[in-house]
C-alpha positions as CSV (number, residue, x, y, z in Angstrom):
1,X,135.1,56.4,99.4
2,X,136.0,60.1,99.7
3,X,138.4,62.0,97.5
4,X,141.6,62.7,99.4
5,X,143.8,64.7,97.0
6,X,144.1,66.3,93.6
7,X,147.4,66.6,91.8
8,X,147.6,68.8,88.8
9,X,150.5,69.8,86.5
10,X,150.0,72.2,83.6
11,X,146.2,71.6,83.6
12,X,144.0,74.5,82.4
13,X,145.0,77.6,84.6
14,X,147.3,75.6,86.9
15,X,151.0,75.2,86.5
16,X,151.3,72.8,89.5
17,X,149.1,72.2,92.4
18,X,148.8,69.7,95.2
19,X,145.3,70.0,96.6
20,X,144.5,67.9,99.8
21,X,140.8,67.8,100.7
22,X,138.7,67.1,103.7
23,X,136.3,64.1,103.9
24,X,133.7,66.6,105.1
25,X,132.9,70.0,103.6
26,X,135.4,71.7,101.3
27,X,134.8,75.4,100.6
28,X,136.7,76.9,97.7
29,X,137.1,80.7,97.7
30,X,139.1,83.0,95.5
31,X,138.9,85.6,92.8
32,X,137.4,84.8,89.4
33,X,139.8,82.8,87.2
34,X,141.6,81.0,90.1
35,X,140.3,77.6,89.1
36,X,137.7,76.8,91.7
37,X,135.2,75.3,89.2
38,X,137.9,73.5,87.3
39,X,139.0,71.7,90.5
40,X,135.4,70.6,91.2
41,X,134.8,69.4,87.6
42,X,138.0,67.4,87.6
43,X,137.1,65.7,90.9
44,X,133.5,65.2,89.7
45,X,134.6,63.6,86.4
46,X,136.7,61.1,88.4
47,X,133.8,60.3,90.7
48,X,131.3,59.9,87.9
49,X,133.2,57.4,85.9
50,X,133.7,55.2,89.0
51,X,130.0,54.2,88.4
52,X,129.5,54.6,84.7
53,X,132.9,53.1,83.8
54,X,133.2,55.7,80.9
55,X,136.7,56.7,79.8
56,X,138.3,59.4,82.1
57,X,139.7,61.5,79.2
58,X,136.3,61.3,77.4
59,X,134.5,62.5,80.6
60,X,136.9,65.4,80.9
61,X,136.1,66.5,77.4
62,X,132.4,66.2,78.1
63,X,132.6,68.1,81.4
64,X,134.9,70.9,80.3
65,X,133.8,71.2,76.7
66,X,137.0,72.5,75.1
67,X,136.7,74.0,71.6
68,X,136.4,71.3,69.0
69,X,136.3,68.8,71.8
70,X,140.1,68.7,71.6
71,X,141.5,67.3,74.8
72,X,144.8,69.1,74.3
73,X,143.1,72.4,74.8
74,X,142.9,71.5,78.5
75,X,146.7,71.8,78.8
76,X,147.9,75.1,80.3
77,X,148.7,77.4,77.3
78,X,152.3,78.1,76.4
79,X,154.2,78.7,73.2
80,X,156.0,75.4,73.1
81,X,154.8,71.8,73.2
82,X,153.6,70.8,76.6
83,X,152.1,67.9,78.5
84,X,149.7,67.9,81.4
85,X,149.0,65.4,84.2
86,X,146.1,65.1,86.5
87,X,145.7,62.7,89.4
88,X,142.7,62.1,91.6
89,X,143.4,60.2,94.8
90,X,141.2,58.2,97.2
91,X,142.5,56.4,100.2
92,X,144.4,53.6,98.4
93,X,143.5,54.4,94.8
94,X,144.8,56.8,92.2
95,X,143.4,57.7,88.9
96,X,145.8,59.4,86.6
97,X,145.6,60.9,83.1
98,X,148.4,62.4,81.0
99,X,148.1,64.1,77.6
100,X,149.8,66.7,75.4
101,X,148.6,70.0,74.1
102,X,148.5,68.3,70.6
103,X,146.0,65.7,71.8
104,X,142.8,65.6,69.8
105,X,140.5,62.8,71.0
106,X,140.4,60.9,74.3
107,X,142.5,58.0,72.8
108,X,145.5,60.4,72.9
109,X,145.5,60.3,76.7
110,X,147.4,57.8,78.8
111,X,145.2,56.7,81.7
112,X,146.3,54.6,84.6
113,X,144.5,53.2,87.7
114,X,141.2,52.9,85.9
115,X,140.5,49.2,86.9
116,X,140.9,49.7,90.7
117,X,139.1,53.0,90.5
118,X,135.9,51.6,88.9
119,X,136.0,48.6,91.3
120,X,135.0,51.0,94.1
121,X,132.1,53.1,92.6
122,X,130.9,56.2,94.4
123,X,127.7,58.1,93.9
124,X,128.2,61.8,93.0
125,X,126.3,64.8,91.7
126,X,127.4,68.2,90.4
127,X,124.9,71.1,90.8
128,X,126.0,73.8,88.3
129,X,125.4,77.5,88.7
130,X,122.6,77.4,86.1
131,X,119.4,75.7,87.3
132,X,118.2,73.0,84.9
133,X,115.0,71.4,86.3
134,X,112.8,74.0,84.6
135,X,114.4,73.2,81.2
136,X,114.1,69.4,81.8
137,X,111.3,68.3,79.4
138,X,112.9,66.8,76.3
139,X,116.5,67.8,77.2
140,X,117.7,64.3,77.9
141,X,116.6,62.9,74.5
142,X,118.0,65.9,72.7
143,X,121.3,65.6,74.5
144,X,121.5,61.9,73.7
145,X,120.8,62.3,70.0
146,X,122.4,65.6,69.0
147,X,125.8,67.3,69.4
148,X,124.6,70.3,71.4
149,X,127.1,72.5,73.2
150,X,126.2,71.8,76.8
151,X,128.6,70.6,79.5
152,X,127.7,67.1,80.5
153,X,127.1,68.2,84.1
154,X,123.7,69.5,83.0
155,X,122.6,66.2,81.6
156,X,124.0,64.4,84.6
157,X,122.2,66.4,87.2
158,X,118.9,65.7,85.4
159,X,119.7,62.0,85.3
160,X,120.1,62.2,89.1
161,X,116.9,64.2,89.6
162,X,114.9,61.7,87.6
163,X,116.1,58.7,89.6
164,X,113.2,57.0,91.5
165,X,113.5,56.6,95.3
166,X,115.3,53.7,96.8
167,X,113.3,50.6,97.9
168,X,112.4,50.4,101.6
169,X,111.7,53.0,104.3
170,X,113.5,56.3,104.4
171,X,116.0,56.5,107.3
172,X,115.4,59.0,110.0
173,X,118.3,61.3,109.1
174,X,117.0,61.8,105.6
175,X,113.4,62.2,106.8
176,X,114.5,65.1,109.0
177,X,116.4,66.7,106.2
178,X,113.4,66.3,103.8
179,X,111.1,67.9,106.4
180,X,113.4,70.8,106.9
181,X,113.6,71.4,103.1
182,X,109.8,71.0,102.7
183,X,109.3,73.9,105.2
184,X,111.6,76.1,103.2
185,X,110.1,75.3,99.7
186,X,106.6,74.9,101.1
187,X,105.9,71.6,99.5
188,X,107.3,68.5,97.9
189,X,108.7,67.9,94.4
190,X,107.0,65.6,92.0
191,X,107.6,64.6,88.3
192,X,105.0,64.2,85.6
193,X,106.1,63.3,82.1
194,X,109.6,64.7,82.6
195,X,108.3,67.9,84.0
196,X,109.0,68.9,87.6
197,X,106.3,70.4,89.9
198,X,106.2,71.7,93.5
199,X,103.2,70.0,95.1
200,X,101.4,71.5,98.1
201,X,97.9,72.0,99.4
202,X,97.1,74.3,96.4
203,X,98.1,71.6,93.8
204,X,101.0,71.3,91.4
205,X,103.0,74.4,90.5
206,X,105.3,73.9,87.5
207,X,109.0,74.7,88.1
208,X,109.0,77.3,85.3
209,X,106.9,79.5,87.5
210,X,109.0,79.0,90.7
211,X,111.8,81.4,91.7
212,X,115.1,80.0,90.5
213,X,116.5,79.8,94.1
214,X,113.5,77.6,95.1
215,X,114.2,75.3,92.1
216,X,117.7,74.7,93.4
217,X,116.4,73.8,96.8
218,X,113.8,71.6,95.2
219,X,116.6,69.8,93.4
220,X,118.4,69.3,96.7
221,X,115.2,67.8,98.1
222,X,115.0,65.4,95.2
223,X,118.6,64.3,95.6
224,X,118.1,63.5,99.3
225,X,114.7,61.9,98.7
226,X,115.8,59.5,95.9
227,X,119.0,58.4,97.8
228,X,121.6,60.1,95.5
229,X,123.0,61.8,98.6
230,X,123.7,59.0,101.0
231,X,126.7,58.0,103.2
232,X,129.8,57.7,101.0
233,X,128.4,60.0,98.2
234,X,130.0,63.2,97.0
235,X,128.2,66.5,96.3
236,X,129.7,69.3,94.2
237,X,127.8,72.6,94.3
238,X,129.0,75.6,92.3
239,X,128.0,78.9,93.9
240,X,125.0,77.8,96.0
241,X,124.2,81.4,96.7
242,X,123.2,82.2,93.1
243,X,119.6,83.4,92.9
244,X,119.0,82.5,96.6
245,X,117.8,85.1,99.1
246,X,120.4,85.5,101.9
247,X,117.7,84.6,104.4
248,X,117.8,81.0,103.0
249,X,121.6,80.7,103.4
250,X,121.2,79.6,107.0
251,X,118.9,76.6,106.2
252,X,121.0,75.6,103.3
253,X,124.2,75.5,105.3
254,X,122.4,73.7,108.1
255,X,121.4,70.9,105.7
256,X,125.0,70.7,104.2
257,X,126.4,70.3,107.6
258,X,124.0,67.6,108.4
259,X,124.7,65.8,105.2
260,X,128.4,66.0,106.1
261,X,127.6,64.4,109.5
262,X,125.9,61.6,107.6
263,X,129.1,60.8,105.6
264,X,128.5,62.9,102.4
265,X,131.7,64.6,101.1
266,X,130.9,68.1,99.9
267,X,132.6,70.6,97.7
268,X,131.2,74.1,97.2
269,X,132.7,77.2,95.4
270,X,131.4,80.5,96.7
271,X,131.9,84.3,96.3
272,X,129.6,85.1,99.2
273,X,130.5,86.4,102.6
274,X,127.3,85.3,104.2
275,X,127.8,81.7,103.1
276,X,131.2,81.7,104.7
277,X,129.9,83.2,107.9
278,X,127.0,80.8,108.1
279,X,129.4,77.9,108.0
280,X,131.7,79.6,110.5
281,X,128.8,80.2,112.9
282,X,127.0,76.9,112.5
283,X,129.8,74.3,112.4
284,X,130.4,72.3,115.5
285,X,133.7,71.0,116.9
286,X,133.2,67.6,115.4
287,X,132.4,68.9,111.9
288,X,135.1,68.5,109.2
289,X,135.2,71.8,107.3
290,X,138.1,73.0,105.2
291,X,138.4,76.4,103.6
292,X,140.6,76.5,100.6
293,X,141.8,79.9,99.4
294,X,142.9,79.9,95.7
295,X,145.0,82.9,94.7
296,X,147.8,84.0,92.4
297,X,151.2,84.3,93.9
298,X,152.5,87.9,93.5
299,X,155.9,86.9,91.9
300,X,155.0,84.6,88.9
301,X,151.2,84.9,89.0
302,X,150.7,81.1,89.3
303,X,147.7,79.8,91.2
304,X,148.4,78.4,94.6
305,X,146.2,77.2,97.5
306,X,146.1,77.8,101.2
307,X,143.9,75.6,103.4
308,X,142.5,76.6,106.8
309,X,140.2,74.8,109.3
310,X,138.5,78.0,110.5
311,X,137.1,81.1,108.9
312,X,139.5,83.5,110.7
313,X,142.5,81.6,109.3
314,X,141.5,81.9,105.6
315,X,144.4,83.7,103.9
316,X,144.1,85.5,101.6
317,X,140.3,86.0,101.9
318,X,139.2,88.0,98.9
319,X,135.5,87.9,100.0
320,X,136.3,89.3,103.5
321,X,138.6,91.9,102.0
322,X,135.8,93.2,99.6
323,X,133.3,93.2,102.5
324,X,135.7,95.1,104.7
325,X,136.4,97.6,101.9
326,X,132.7,98.3,101.5
327,X,132.3,98.8,105.3
328,X,135.3,101.2,105.5
329,X,134.0,103.3,102.6
330,X,130.6,103.5,104.2
331,X,132.1,104.6,107.5
332,X,134.3,107.2,105.7
333,X,131.2,108.6,103.9
334,X,129.3,108.8,107.1
335,X,132.2,110.6,108.9
336,X,132.6,113.0,106.0
337,X,128.9,113.7,106.0
338,X,128.9,114.9,109.7
339,X,128.1,118.5,109.9
340,X,127.2,118.9,106.2
């Protein structure tokens, strides 16, 4: 069941935000520090506990990793005592957490809606900016036994990658996606003793020797192959363009659009013009794509959001503005150079 809305009050960088999302692809754009990753982590934490039944406040601590693991540090900073509220909505369900800036552990939070939320579990996965498959051997046991300063999204994504395939034949939609990805990465992904390899006609190539962008595509192949990304699941991908050659943006966006058509809800945060334009050029009329522009209002500097259904209606569009500025400067330099 897809996420429908996020409601935040005095949470991290946000004073107050009502964030309505699409059941298809949600593209978060905006300058650094406007909360794109925070929105995705909040929604992911809610999705994850619907299956694990872990505490919502505890999951927020593990995903955001505030200093000293103090929950209250997730409250928007101000000089006086304050309290924050976060709500994650699905069609007929609402998960809510409220806590003060003095809250220490997760028991300090008031959580409502947990029972109904976990009665309808949803598969989800969060792909962080930093690739993890090449660092996989031994990481899970270390994370389980030691207090190491890693956001739990890193351990979670490895857990998803290690899952074996579902029983029974692979459906035709997933087969086509896997074949498309295999052409891009030139092989299939296999696991031997917690280590990931790219397998092709030449043998097994360990992930540590692969380009980082290819490792991310290999992870996407695994998540489709093992059934993590199926109808009704939710994918969160932070900056998919990182370490990926722009020539590969087209195939990646094509796969994301096809996953959306299969019923996978998708959230991506991006700073890349080419990612936005690929979505704009490839999406079809029936595709559900929403562009969310996060920005600070000029008067009070608070973060607000504008949502558009098409690329041309994104406002403000910091990515396009930067690209246009580069183009204008190049034209100016070319004109000034005439006759020199």
